[in-house]
N, C-alpha and C positions, 0 to 999 in steps of 0.2 A: 348157386352150390354147384361145385364140379361133381360130375358124375363119371362111373366109369363106363367105357363103351361096352356094348354087348360081348365083342370079340375078346376083352380082357376079362369079363366076368365068367364067360364060357372056361377061358385059362385057369381063372381062379379054382373053379368048382370042379374042374376035371385033373388038373395037374399039379396045384399048389396045396391042397389040403395038406399032405403030409411032408411038405418041404419045410426043414427047419428055418426058424427066422432069419438068422446070419446068411445062410446061403440065400434065401429069398431077397434080402437087402442086397446081396451082392449082385445078383442074376438081374434085378429091376434096375439098379442104379447103372450097371454096363449098358444094359439096353436104352437106359434113357440117354446116356452118354453117346452112344452111337446115333440113336434116332435124332437128338439136337444137332448133332456134327452135320447130319445128311440135311437137316431143315435149313440151317444157316448158310451151309455150303451151296445149297442151292437159289438161296436168296441172293447171294453175292452173284452166283453164275447168271441168273436172269437180269441183274443190272449191269454186268460189264459189256454187253455186246455193242453199245454205242462208242466205246471207246476203239474197236475195232473198224466199225461201219464207217466212221468218219472219215476214215483214209479213202473211201472210195465216194463218199459223198461229195467230196470235195479234193480234187487232185488235179495235178497239171495235165493239159491235153496232151502236150508233146511226149507224156509218158506212156500214152495209150496207142497199141500199133494195129487194133482191129477197127473196122469202119461199119458204120449202122446206116443204112440208106444212102452211102457216097459221102456222109459226113461223118467227122469224129464226134464221139461221144465219150464224156469222161466225168461229168458233174450231174447232179442231181438238183433240180430246182427244189427250193429256193436257194440253195448254198451252191451257187455256181458265179459267184463274183467274187472280188476281193475281200469284203467283210466277212466271208463265210466263216473263218475263226471265231468271230464276235458272235455270228447267229449259231455256231454249234455251242459256242459257252454257254448261250442263253438257254438252249436245249437241255444242256447236261446242269444248269443252275436250276431251270425249272423243277427238276426232280429233286435235286439237293437241298434247295431252300424249303420246298414243301415237306420234305422227309424231316428237316430240322425242326420246323415249326411245329409239325403234326407229333412229332416225337415227345415233346412235354405232356402232352394229353394222352397219348398211347399208353404209358407206363400208368396212368391212374385207371384207365380202362381195364388194363389188363390184371391189375389187382382185385378188380370188382366183378371178374366173370370167369367162366371155365377156360383155362389156358388152353385145351384143346380144341375148342371151338373158335378161340381169338385166333390160334396160328393154323389151323386147316383152313379157315375162311380167308385170312389173310393170303395164303399161299395160293390158293385158287385163283383168286382176284387177281394177284400179282402175274400168275400165267396167262390169264385174259389179256391184261392191258399191256404186257409185254409183246403178246402176240398181235394185239393192235397197229404196234409201231411197225412190225414186219409187213402188216396187211397194206401200209402205205406203198410198199414197192409193187404188190399185184394190182392193186387199184390205181396206181400212178396219181398218187395224192402228192400235191407238190406246195400245199398250204402250211406256212411254217407254224400257224395258231392249233393244227391238227396235231402236230407232232409235240409241241409244247403242251397242250391238254392231255395228250397221252402218257406225258411224262409226270405230270401233276398227278394224275390219277394212281400211277404207280408209286410217286411218292407218298401218297396217302397210306396206300395198303401196305407198303412195304416196312412202315414203322411198327407193325405187329410182330417182325421177325426179332428184334434185339430184346425187349424187355420180355418178351414170350420166352425165349430159350435160356436166357440168364437166370429168369425167375425158375423156370422147372429143373434146370442143371442144380443150380443154389438149393433148391429144396431138398437133393438127394445126396448132395456132397457136402460134408462139413469142412471147417476149416483147416485140418490138419497138413494135407499136402495140396490146396485148394490152386496154389501158384502153378506148381508142375503140372498137375491134372487139367487145369483151364488152359495152361500155356499150349498145352499138346492139342487140348480141344479146339484152342481157338486158331488151329492150322485150317479151320473150315474156311476161314476168310480167305487165304491163299489159295487154297484148293479149289474153291468157289472161284476165285478169279482167273485162275489157270483153265478150269473148264470153261468158264465164260469167255475166256479168249481162243481156246482152241476149238471149241465147237462152232462159234461163229467164223473163225478163219477158214474152216473147211467150205464154207458157202459164200464166203463174203465176196469173192472176184466173179462169180457170176449169178447170184441170185442173194441180195443181202437180206431180202425179206424172211428167208429161212434162218439168217443169223439170229432173229428174234423169236421165231415162231417155236423151232426146236426146245431152245431153254425154256420158253413160256410152258410147252407141254411138259417138259421134265418137272418143273417146281409144283405145278399142279397135279401132278402124279403124286409128289411127295407129300401133298397136302391131303391126299386122300388116304395115304398110307397114316399119318398122324391123326385123322379122324378116327380109324379103327383101332390103333395100338399105341396111343400115349396114354400115359398115367403121370399127370402134371405134380402128385403130391404122395408120398410115401405112406399118409394115413389114410389113404382111399382102399389100400389094399393091408389095413391093419399094422403098419410100420410106423416108428416114430420118425418126426422130422428131427435130422440130426442138428440143425442150427438151434432150433428151440431147446434141445436138449442140453447142448454145450451152453447156452446162454444162461439157462436155469441152473445147471450146474456149477458156473462159474459164480454164483451169487451164494452158494452151500459153503460152510464152515470148511476150511481146508482140510482137516481130519477126516469129517464123515464124508468130503467127496472121495477123498482116497481110499476110504473103507468101503465106497459103493462101488468104485472102479475094480477093487481087488476082488469083492463078491462077484461081481459081474464075470471078471476074467476066470474065476473058479466054477462056474456053471457050466453045465450041458446046455445044448440048443435049446431043448424044452425048457429047462428052467430059467435061462436067461430071458425067454419070451416072457415068462411071468415076472420076471424081476424089472423089464423094461416096464410093463404094463403098472406094476406096482409103483416104481419110480416116478410116474406121471402122477400118481394119487397121493403119495405120501409127502408131508411137510415137515422139515426138520426145525421148526421153532416150536413155541408153546401155543400156538392156535390149535383150535379142534379141527379135527380133521374135514369136518363139513366146511368150516371157514375158510380153511387152506385151499380146498378143491375149488370153492368160488373164487378165490383171489387168483389161483394159478391156471386153472383149467376151464373152468366153465363160463368165464366172461369171455363174450366174443371180441376177438381183435378187430381193431379198426384199421384200413389202410390209412396211411400218413399222407399228409398235403405236401405243397411244393415248398413251402417256408418251412416245414418240420424237416424235410428233405436237406436244405441248405444248411440247417442248424447242425447237422449230423458233421463232426469235426473234420476236417479234409476235403469233404465235397466240392467247397467252392474252388479251392486250389486245384484240384485234380481236373474239374471241370474246365476251368480256363486254359490248363495245360493242355488238356486234350484238344480244346478248340484249335490249338495251332500245330499240334502234332497230327491231328487228323487232316488240316489243311495241306500239311507236307504229303501226308500218305496217298490222298484223293487225287491232289495234282498229278502225281505220277500214276495212278490208276486210270484216269481219264486221258493223260496226255502223253505217256511215255511211248507208246506205239508210234502216235505223229511224230515224235519227237526224233525216235530212230528211224523213221522213214526219212525225213528231212535232212538228217546228219549223216546217213548212210546211203550206201548204193543198193540196199535190200528192198524187196517189194514190199506191198501192203502186206500180205499173208506173212512173209518170212519175218518183217518188222513186229508184227503182232506175238507170232510164237518167240522171239527173242525176248519180248518184254515179259513172258512169263517167268525167267529167271529171277526177276525183281520180287515175283509172289514166292519162290522155292527160299530165297532169303527171308522172306518175311516168315515163313513156316518156322525155319532156324531160330529167328530173332524172337519170337513168341514164346518158343519152348524155352530158350535160353534165359529170357528175362524172367520166366516163371522159376525155373530152376533156381537162379541166384536170389529171386525174392524169397522163396522159401528157406533157402539156406542161410540167408543173412537176417532175414525179418525186416528189411529195409527196402520197401517198395518204392518210395520217392528217391532215394539214392540210386537205386537200380537204374529207373527213368532217367536219372540225370546224367549217369556216366554214359549211357547211350545215346542220349542228346548231344552231349559234347563231342562223341566221336563222329557222329553223323555229318556235324557241320563242314568238318575238312572233307570228308569222303564224297559230299555230294559236288564240291569243286573238284576233287579228283576225278571223278566220274565225267563230269563237263568237259574236261580237258583231254583226257585219254581214251573216251569210249570209241574213238574212230579208227586208234591205232590198229586193231585186230580183232578177229572175232573172239579169241580166246580172250583177251583183255576186257573186252565187253561183258562178256558173261560173267566173269570173276568180280568186276566191279559193281555189276547190277545185282548179285548176290551180296556182297558185302553191303551195299546201301539198302537193300530190302531187309537185312539183319538189323541195321543200326535204326532206321526209320521207323520200321512197322514194330520192334521191339516193345518201346515205351507205349504206343498206341494199344498194342494187344494186352500188355498187361493192365493196364488202366479199365480197359473196357470190359475185362474178365474178373479177374482176381480181386484187385482193388474195389471195383464196383460191388461184388458179391461180397466182401469184407465190410465195405461200409454200409451195405444194405442190410446186414446183419451186427452192426456195431452194438456195442454192451449197452450204449446209451438210449437204445431202443427198448431195453429192459424185455427181451424176448420176443417181442412182436415180430410174428413172421410175415407180416404184410406191409413189408417196406422195400423189399428187394427190389420188385418191377419199377417202382416210382423212381428209388435212388438211381438204378442203373439207366432210367428213361432221361432223368435230369443230367446226368453225366454225359451219356451219349448225345442227347440232344443239345447240348451247348457243344459238342465237338463236332456235330453235324453241320453246326452253322460255319464253323471253319471250313468244314469239308466242301460246302456249298460255295462259299468266297474263293476258295484256291484256284479250282477249274475255271470259274469265271472270270478272275483276274487272269489268269495265266494266258488265255486264248489271245484277247488283246494286246497283252505284252508282248508275246511270241512274234507279232508282227514286226516290232523294233529289234527284236534279237533274243535268241534263247538264253543268252547269259544273263540277260535282267529276270527272265522266270526263276532262274537258280540263285540269284541274289535274293528273291523274295523268298524262296524257300529256306535259304540259310537263316535269313532274318527271323522267319517264323520260328524256327527250331530255337534260336537264341533266347525268343520271348518265351517259349514254353520252358525253357529250362530256369529263366529268373523268376517264373511263377512257383517253381517249386522250392524256392529257396528257405522258407519257414520250415517246410516239411523236410528238407534235407537236414536242416541243423536238428530237428527234432529227433531224426533217425540217427544222427551221430551223437547227440546227448544220452539216448536210449542204450546205443552200443557202450558209450563209456560207463554208464550207470551199470550195465551189467557185468562189464570186465571189473568193476571195482569189487560189486558183489561177489563174483567168482572169486577174486583175487583174496578177499577175506574169508569165505568158506574155506579156502584151500590152506589159509594159515590156520 
């Protein structure tokens, strides 16, 4: 059972006693939005340094001008021979495959324990294991299995992040403008990637151990903040859960629901608190009050299982679409700095910094996808259009990225918009909508499981992409881009049924609107 931390209890008793319910709801939901943004930003920041550091773990000796003890030094054993790209892909994938596998179980755990403890514990441990990778530099550890083991441990504890933050934010934000709100919120991924590139890049040229230790200390610090100041559910501070309210309200007769909303709008803040409380108790059918209360509120909700999550309409299609969308996104995430280093004359630090423009595009893409989805009500179609545009854009970037710095930046932003837009929309608003689907009949104990199933499936693709890209890049980067374009095409094909459903729904709404106007 979730409990309030003592710090929030102190705030409740000293500051929130006289605060009107609506204002209190706004203050808390805004704080949770900010806090969950910081949480997942730090998760991504702590997993990004490997993409920067791999440029100095394995590099051409002729590019290094300084000498150590009279001999050239440029590589870090065991990444010091021609199969280094394969070994580095193995290190990447040891994290990603572990993350993908454990994610399916993480959602089940998140539904059954205090999200505050779940997240804060995972963040502190993430900081510890990220720092352990950096300690390999200081202790001169050259054993491949050490780095694989550390990445496996990181993969386990990092699974606490996504189901935790999506569930927490979903508990506070209803469906109204969820696409836009979560689209803006999902920029935490790209902001985290940027910080996870810029901070390690500041140390990578002379002490790559700090490239891991500094982000590790930051995520552990945010974990401490979560422990003292997170409120995972509105009911803990006497506020209604907007998802449960919406789902229960949807089952009411239309006239009664409209009257209830009108009454709520006409009340003062004090009266609205009473009305919200009354709404949770009153039953609008012929049952007695006691029987209705038992049916609606007193019965304890049970977390759903894996098969129940798969039975929700749209979960399977979006999960497998995310498999391929995330394969593309994470291949860029882990290999883009190395691609730029090999294709241009920029240094390791300059290549890492230039790659952040891809993440700038990711921020724009997530917001744009959420805005269009909210406006159109067609999430699958929004993803499909962006996937269609991303395929030729990746080809254009491959051909023209070496022309000039300005063109490289411009194309990186465009690729980031189109590649990350569908990925961002599916993992946020779509997951939250499916986790509060009407087929669940108001059960609020499904969000973490559904988001974990969708993101877990996508994470398998995220693990495969970088693993395949490393060995393929030895034969030529054009083959890597062919793989990415093919993956986007498969993601598009998997959405065919949902896109047709979107179009049919749009045509139906148009016909209804036309008949009403007549």
